[in-house]
mmCIF file of the C-alpha atoms, coordinates in Angstrom:
data_MODEL
# 
_entry.id   MODEL 
# 
loop_
_atom_site.group_PDB 
_atom_site.id 
_atom_site.type_symbol 
_atom_site.label_atom_id 
_atom_site.label_alt_id 
_atom_site.label_comp_id 
_atom_site.label_asym_id 
_atom_site.label_entity_id 
_atom_site.label_seq_id 
_atom_site.pdbx_PDB_ins_code 
_atom_site.Cartn_x 
_atom_site.Cartn_y 
_atom_site.Cartn_z 
_atom_site.occupancy 
_atom_site.B_iso_or_equiv 
_atom_site.pdbx_formal_charge 
_atom_site.auth_seq_id 
_atom_site.auth_comp_id 
_atom_site.auth_asym_id 
_atom_site.auth_atom_id 
_atom_site.pdbx_PDB_model_num 
ATOM 1   C CA . MET A 1 1   ? 6.496  -33.528 -30.077 1.00 0.00 ? 1   MET A CA 1 
ATOM 2   C CA . LYS A 1 2   ? 9.670  -33.577 -28.852 1.00 0.00 ? 2   LYS A CA 1 
ATOM 3   C CA . THR A 1 3   ? 10.483 -31.872 -25.692 1.00 0.00 ? 3   THR A CA 1 
ATOM 4   C CA . ASN A 1 4   ? 14.079 -30.846 -24.495 1.00 0.00 ? 4   ASN A CA 1 
ATOM 5   C CA . SER A 1 5   ? 15.859 -31.691 -21.204 1.00 0.00 ? 5   SER A CA 1 
ATOM 6   C CA . ILE A 1 6   ? 15.904 -27.997 -20.077 1.00 0.00 ? 6   ILE A CA 1 
ATOM 7   C CA . GLY A 1 7   ? 12.219 -27.780 -20.494 1.00 0.00 ? 7   GLY A CA 1 
ATOM 8   C CA . LEU A 1 8   ? 12.023 -30.876 -18.507 1.00 0.00 ? 8   LEU A CA 1 
ATOM 9   C CA . PHE A 1 9   ? 14.110 -29.501 -15.682 1.00 0.00 ? 9   PHE A CA 1 
ATOM 10  C CA . ASN A 1 10  ? 12.140 -26.585 -15.704 1.00 0.00 ? 10  ASN A CA 1 
ATOM 11  C CA . GLU A 1 11  ? 9.103  -28.510 -15.390 1.00 0.00 ? 11  GLU A CA 1 
ATOM 12  C CA . ARG A 1 12  ? 10.426 -30.350 -12.419 1.00 0.00 ? 12  ARG A CA 1 
ATOM 13  C CA . ILE A 1 13  ? 11.768 -27.115 -10.359 1.00 0.00 ? 13  ILE A CA 1 
ATOM 14  C CA . LEU A 1 14  ? 8.362  -25.428 -10.850 1.00 0.00 ? 14  LEU A CA 1 
ATOM 15  C CA . THR A 1 15  ? 6.708  -28.921 -9.488  1.00 0.00 ? 15  THR A CA 1 
ATOM 16  C CA . ILE A 1 16  ? 9.007  -28.544 -6.565  1.00 0.00 ? 16  ILE A CA 1 
ATOM 17  C CA . LEU A 1 17  ? 8.588  -24.753 -6.091  1.00 0.00 ? 17  LEU A CA 1 
ATOM 18  C CA . PHE A 1 18  ? 4.443  -25.227 -6.025  1.00 0.00 ? 18  PHE A CA 1 
ATOM 19  C CA . THR A 1 19  ? 5.027  -28.164 -3.526  1.00 0.00 ? 19  THR A CA 1 
ATOM 20  C CA . ILE A 1 20  ? 7.313  -26.083 -1.258  1.00 0.00 ? 20  ILE A CA 1 
ATOM 21  C CA . ILE A 1 21  ? 4.839  -23.414 -1.302  1.00 0.00 ? 21  ILE A CA 1 
ATOM 22  C CA . THR A 1 22  ? 1.919  -25.824 -1.048  1.00 0.00 ? 22  THR A CA 1 
ATOM 23  C CA . ILE A 1 23  ? 3.658  -27.385 2.287   1.00 0.00 ? 23  ILE A CA 1 
ATOM 24  C CA . ILE A 1 24  ? 4.485  -24.044 3.629   1.00 0.00 ? 24  ILE A CA 1 
ATOM 25  C CA . GLY A 1 25  ? 0.752  -22.727 3.038   1.00 0.00 ? 25  GLY A CA 1 
ATOM 26  C CA . PRO A 1 26  ? -0.352 -19.369 4.333   1.00 0.00 ? 26  PRO A CA 1 
ATOM 27  C CA . VAL A 1 27  ? 0.822  -17.766 7.439   1.00 0.00 ? 27  VAL A CA 1 
ATOM 28  C CA . SER A 1 28  ? -1.244 -16.779 10.448  1.00 0.00 ? 28  SER A CA 1 
ATOM 29  C CA . CYS A 1 29  ? -0.232 -13.744 12.287  1.00 0.00 ? 29  CYS A CA 1 
ATOM 30  C CA . ASN A 1 30  ? -2.620 -13.717 14.955  1.00 0.00 ? 30  ASN A CA 1 
ATOM 31  C CA . THR A 1 31  ? -1.207 -13.021 18.246  1.00 0.00 ? 31  THR A CA 1 
ATOM 32  C CA . GLU A 1 32  ? -2.637 -16.210 19.746  1.00 0.00 ? 32  GLU A CA 1 
ATOM 33  C CA . SER A 1 33  ? -0.740 -18.356 17.546  1.00 0.00 ? 33  SER A CA 1 
ATOM 34  C CA . ILE A 1 34  ? 2.335  -15.689 18.273  1.00 0.00 ? 34  ILE A CA 1 
ATOM 35  C CA . ARG A 1 35  ? 1.886  -16.580 21.753  1.00 0.00 ? 35  ARG A CA 1 
ATOM 36  C CA . GLN A 1 36  ? 1.704  -20.260 21.383  1.00 0.00 ? 36  GLN A CA 1 
ATOM 37  C CA . HIS A 1 37  ? 4.976  -20.382 19.367  1.00 0.00 ? 37  HIS A CA 1 
ATOM 38  C CA . GLU A 1 38  ? 6.956  -18.657 21.568  1.00 0.00 ? 38  GLU A CA 1 
ATOM 39  C CA . ALA A 1 39  ? 5.576  -20.665 24.546  1.00 0.00 ? 39  ALA A CA 1 
ATOM 40  C CA . GLU A 1 40  ? 6.934  -23.575 22.593  1.00 0.00 ? 40  GLU A CA 1 
ATOM 41  C CA . LYS A 1 41  ? 9.983  -22.448 21.809  1.00 0.00 ? 41  LYS A CA 1 
ATOM 42  C CA . LYS A 1 42  ? 10.834 -21.405 25.466  1.00 0.00 ? 42  LYS A CA 1 
ATOM 43  C CA . LYS A 1 43  ? 9.827  -24.909 26.502  1.00 0.00 ? 43  LYS A CA 1 
ATOM 44  C CA . LEU A 1 44  ? 11.897 -26.640 24.291  1.00 0.00 ? 44  LEU A CA 1 
ATOM 45  C CA . ASN A 1 45  ? 15.052 -24.662 24.748  1.00 0.00 ? 45  ASN A CA 1 
ATOM 46  C CA . ILE A 1 46  ? 15.631 -24.278 21.198  1.00 0.00 ? 46  ILE A CA 1 
ATOM 47  C CA . MET A 1 47  ? 17.818 -21.432 20.300  1.00 0.00 ? 47  MET A CA 1 
ATOM 48  C CA . TYR A 1 48  ? 16.526 -19.716 16.480  1.00 0.00 ? 48  TYR A CA 1 
ATOM 49  C CA . ARG A 1 49  ? 18.550 -17.130 14.741  1.00 0.00 ? 49  ARG A CA 1 
ATOM 50  C CA . SER A 1 50  ? 17.687 -14.943 11.569  1.00 0.00 ? 50  SER A CA 1 
ATOM 51  C CA . ILE A 1 51  ? 19.458 -14.508 8.508   1.00 0.00 ? 51  ILE A CA 1 
ATOM 52  C CA . SER A 1 52  ? 19.552 -12.149 5.614   1.00 0.00 ? 52  SER A CA 1 
ATOM 53  C CA . GLY A 1 53  ? 21.632 -11.639 2.480   1.00 0.00 ? 53  GLY A CA 1 
ATOM 54  C CA . SER A 1 54  ? 21.595 -11.406 -1.069  1.00 0.00 ? 54  SER A CA 1 
ATOM 55  C CA . VAL A 1 55  ? 21.607 -13.681 -4.512  1.00 0.00 ? 55  VAL A CA 1 
ATOM 56  C CA . VAL A 1 56  ? 23.976 -12.192 -7.144  1.00 0.00 ? 56  VAL A CA 1 
ATOM 57  C CA . ASN A 1 57  ? 25.406 -13.486 -10.292 1.00 0.00 ? 57  ASN A CA 1 
ATOM 58  C CA . ALA A 1 58  ? 29.004 -14.539 -9.626  1.00 0.00 ? 58  ALA A CA 1 
ATOM 59  C CA . ARG A 1 59  ? 30.410 -12.961 -12.489 1.00 0.00 ? 59  ARG A CA 1 
ATOM 60  C CA . ASP A 1 60  ? 29.193 -9.484  -12.906 1.00 0.00 ? 60  ASP A CA 1 
ATOM 61  C CA . MET A 1 61  ? 27.841 -9.270  -8.980  1.00 0.00 ? 61  MET A CA 1 
ATOM 62  C CA . LYS A 1 62  ? 24.468 -7.988  -10.416 1.00 0.00 ? 62  LYS A CA 1 
ATOM 63  C CA . PRO A 1 63  ? 21.491 -8.977  -7.910  1.00 0.00 ? 63  PRO A CA 1 
ATOM 64  C CA . ILE A 1 64  ? 18.968 -11.805 -9.138  1.00 0.00 ? 64  ILE A CA 1 
ATOM 65  C CA . ARG A 1 65  ? 15.546 -11.664 -8.138  1.00 0.00 ? 65  ARG A CA 1 
ATOM 66  C CA . GLY A 1 66  ? 12.820 -14.341 -8.016  1.00 0.00 ? 66  GLY A CA 1 
ATOM 67  C CA . VAL A 1 67  ? 15.617 -17.081 -6.523  1.00 0.00 ? 67  VAL A CA 1 
ATOM 68  C CA . LEU A 1 68  ? 14.073 -19.658 -3.730  1.00 0.00 ? 68  LEU A CA 1 
ATOM 69  C CA . VAL A 1 69  ? 16.327 -19.424 -0.304  1.00 0.00 ? 69  VAL A CA 1 
ATOM 70  C CA . THR A 1 70  ? 15.610 -22.236 1.276   1.00 0.00 ? 70  THR A CA 1 
ATOM 71  C CA . PHE A 1 71  ? 16.283 -24.923 4.016   1.00 0.00 ? 71  PHE A CA 1 
ATOM 72  C CA . PHE A 1 72  ? 14.509 -28.041 6.093   1.00 0.00 ? 72  PHE A CA 1 
ATOM 73  C CA . ASN A 1 73  ? 13.558 -27.232 9.308   1.00 0.00 ? 73  ASN A CA 1 
ATOM 74  C CA . PRO A 1 74  ? 14.043 -30.467 11.395  1.00 0.00 ? 74  PRO A CA 1 
ATOM 75  C CA . MET A 1 75  ? 11.990 -29.082 14.070  1.00 0.00 ? 75  MET A CA 1 
ATOM 76  C CA . THR A 1 76  ? 8.868  -29.368 11.808  1.00 0.00 ? 76  THR A CA 1 
ATOM 77  C CA . ASN A 1 77  ? 10.244 -31.531 9.210   1.00 0.00 ? 77  ASN A CA 1 
ATOM 78  C CA . LYS A 1 78  ? 8.852  -29.124 6.350   1.00 0.00 ? 78  LYS A CA 1 
ATOM 79  C CA . PRO A 1 79  ? 11.190 -26.979 4.335   1.00 0.00 ? 79  PRO A CA 1 
ATOM 80  C CA . VAL A 1 80  ? 10.881 -23.256 4.708   1.00 0.00 ? 80  VAL A CA 1 
ATOM 81  C CA . GLY A 1 81  ? 11.878 -20.851 2.160   1.00 0.00 ? 81  GLY A CA 1 
ATOM 82  C CA . THR A 1 82  ? 11.541 -17.444 0.937   1.00 0.00 ? 82  THR A CA 1 
ATOM 83  C CA . LEU A 1 83  ? 12.184 -15.523 -2.499  1.00 0.00 ? 83  LEU A CA 1 
ATOM 84  C CA . THR A 1 84  ? 14.517 -12.668 -3.353  1.00 0.00 ? 84  THR A CA 1 
ATOM 85  C CA . ASP A 1 85  ? 13.204 -9.337  -3.968  1.00 0.00 ? 85  ASP A CA 1 
ATOM 86  C CA . SER A 1 86  ? 13.953 -6.943  -6.837  1.00 0.00 ? 86  SER A CA 1 
ATOM 87  C CA . GLU A 1 87  ? 17.281 -6.250  -5.369  1.00 0.00 ? 87  GLU A CA 1 
ATOM 88  C CA . GLY A 1 88  ? 18.064 -9.882  -4.988  1.00 0.00 ? 88  GLY A CA 1 
ATOM 89  C CA . LYS A 1 89  ? 17.969 -9.604  -1.078  1.00 0.00 ? 89  LYS A CA 1 
ATOM 90  C CA . PHE A 1 90  ? 15.868 -11.866 1.480   1.00 0.00 ? 90  PHE A CA 1 
ATOM 91  C CA . ARG A 1 91  ? 15.610 -12.571 5.080   1.00 0.00 ? 91  ARG A CA 1 
ATOM 92  C CA . ILE A 1 92  ? 14.733 -15.673 6.898   1.00 0.00 ? 92  ILE A CA 1 
ATOM 93  C CA . ASP A 1 93  ? 13.079 -15.654 10.562  1.00 0.00 ? 93  ASP A CA 1 
ATOM 94  C CA . SER A 1 94  ? 13.045 -18.503 12.951  1.00 0.00 ? 94  SER A CA 1 
ATOM 95  C CA . ILE A 1 95  ? 15.863 -20.803 11.645  1.00 0.00 ? 95  ILE A CA 1 
ATOM 96  C CA . PRO A 1 96  ? 16.771 -23.399 14.322  1.00 0.00 ? 96  PRO A CA 1 
ATOM 97  C CA . GLU A 1 97  ? 20.531 -23.170 15.302  1.00 0.00 ? 97  GLU A CA 1 
ATOM 98  C CA . ALA A 1 98  ? 20.701 -26.896 14.260  1.00 0.00 ? 98  ALA A CA 1 
ATOM 99  C CA . VAL A 1 99  ? 20.468 -25.535 10.727  1.00 0.00 ? 99  VAL A CA 1 
ATOM 100 C CA . ARG A 1 100 ? 23.819 -25.391 9.173   1.00 0.00 ? 100 ARG A CA 1 
ATOM 101 C CA . LYS A 1 101 ? 22.910 -24.825 5.292   1.00 0.00 ? 101 LYS A CA 1 
ATOM 102 C CA . ILE A 1 102 ? 20.698 -23.377 2.969   1.00 0.00 ? 102 ILE A CA 1 
ATOM 103 C CA . THR A 1 103 ? 20.008 -23.758 -0.962  1.00 0.00 ? 103 THR A CA 1 
ATOM 104 C CA . SER A 1 104 ? 19.354 -21.297 -3.315  1.00 0.00 ? 104 SER A CA 1 
ATOM 105 C CA . ILE A 1 105 ? 17.383 -22.277 -6.616  1.00 0.00 ? 105 ILE A CA 1 
ATOM 106 C CA . ASP A 1 106 ? 17.416 -20.197 -9.566  1.00 0.00 ? 106 ASP A CA 1 
ATOM 107 C CA . ILE A 1 107 ? 14.763 -20.908 -11.947 1.00 0.00 ? 107 ILE A CA 1 
ATOM 108 C CA . GLN A 1 108 ? 15.735 -18.401 -14.943 1.00 0.00 ? 108 GLN A CA 1 
ATOM 109 C CA . SER A 1 109 ? 19.441 -20.278 -15.351 1.00 0.00 ? 109 SER A CA 1 
ATOM 110 C CA . ASN A 1 110 ? 18.310 -23.623 -14.163 1.00 0.00 ? 110 ASN A CA 1 
ATOM 111 C CA . LYS A 1 111 ? 21.089 -23.764 -11.294 1.00 0.00 ? 111 LYS A CA 1 
ATOM 112 C CA . SER A 1 112 ? 21.131 -24.270 -7.565  1.00 0.00 ? 112 SER A CA 1 
ATOM 113 C CA . LYS A 1 113 ? 23.787 -23.795 -4.786  1.00 0.00 ? 113 LYS A CA 1 
ATOM 114 C CA . GLU A 1 114 ? 24.118 -24.947 -1.325  1.00 0.00 ? 114 GLU A CA 1 
ATOM 115 C CA . VAL A 1 115 ? 25.761 -22.657 1.215   1.00 0.00 ? 115 VAL A CA 1 
ATOM 116 C CA . GLU A 1 116 ? 27.134 -23.330 4.627   1.00 0.00 ? 116 GLU A CA 1 
ATOM 117 C CA . LEU A 1 117 ? 25.505 -21.096 7.257   1.00 0.00 ? 117 LEU A CA 1 
ATOM 118 C CA . ASN A 1 118 ? 28.256 -19.517 10.062  1.00 0.00 ? 118 ASN A CA 1 
ATOM 119 C CA . LYS A 1 119 ? 28.075 -17.577 13.035  1.00 0.00 ? 119 LYS A CA 1 
ATOM 120 C CA . GLY A 1 120 ? 27.079 -14.381 11.176  1.00 0.00 ? 120 GLY A CA 1 
ATOM 121 C CA . ASP A 1 121 ? 23.549 -13.596 10.073  1.00 0.00 ? 121 ASP A CA 1 
ATOM 122 C CA . THR A 1 122 ? 24.654 -11.935 6.606   1.00 0.00 ? 122 THR A CA 1 
ATOM 123 C CA . VAL A 1 123 ? 24.754 -14.246 3.884   1.00 0.00 ? 123 VAL A CA 1 
ATOM 124 C CA . LEU A 1 124 ? 26.089 -13.365 0.112   1.00 0.00 ? 124 LEU A CA 1 
ATOM 125 C CA . ILE A 1 125 ? 25.269 -16.147 -2.298  1.00 0.00 ? 125 ILE A CA 1 
ATOM 126 C CA . LYS A 1 126 ? 26.853 -15.890 -5.964  1.00 0.00 ? 126 LYS A CA 1 
ATOM 127 C CA . MET A 1 127 ? 25.171 -17.995 -8.579  1.00 0.00 ? 127 MET A CA 1 
ATOM 128 C CA . ASP A 1 128 ? 27.654 -19.485 -11.197 1.00 0.00 ? 128 ASP A CA 1 
# 
């Protein structure tokens, strides 16, 4: 049976996504863990920020849903990410100020794009 390179690419991307989701794992939102996290942030005196934005098709500016928007967190040595919603929008909280780039991965088009973050907290990612 013959496999094409696009099929292999899709399989690799899905493996990467599965790995990222496995690493991120379930999120616990109990009050005690939130207090501990906030205390650790204050102790380390690390500045954090939130970003939000949209991912659109560069040609027609239509939103793209289901794009993985991710960054590598140097504080935890783990990738962190989220998926765009049906309007192509996303939001990521608690990004260390040291993080300067995010990566968007569109599984449907087999494309990815790295974007530099600036001082603003809103990002428009145009996928080619």
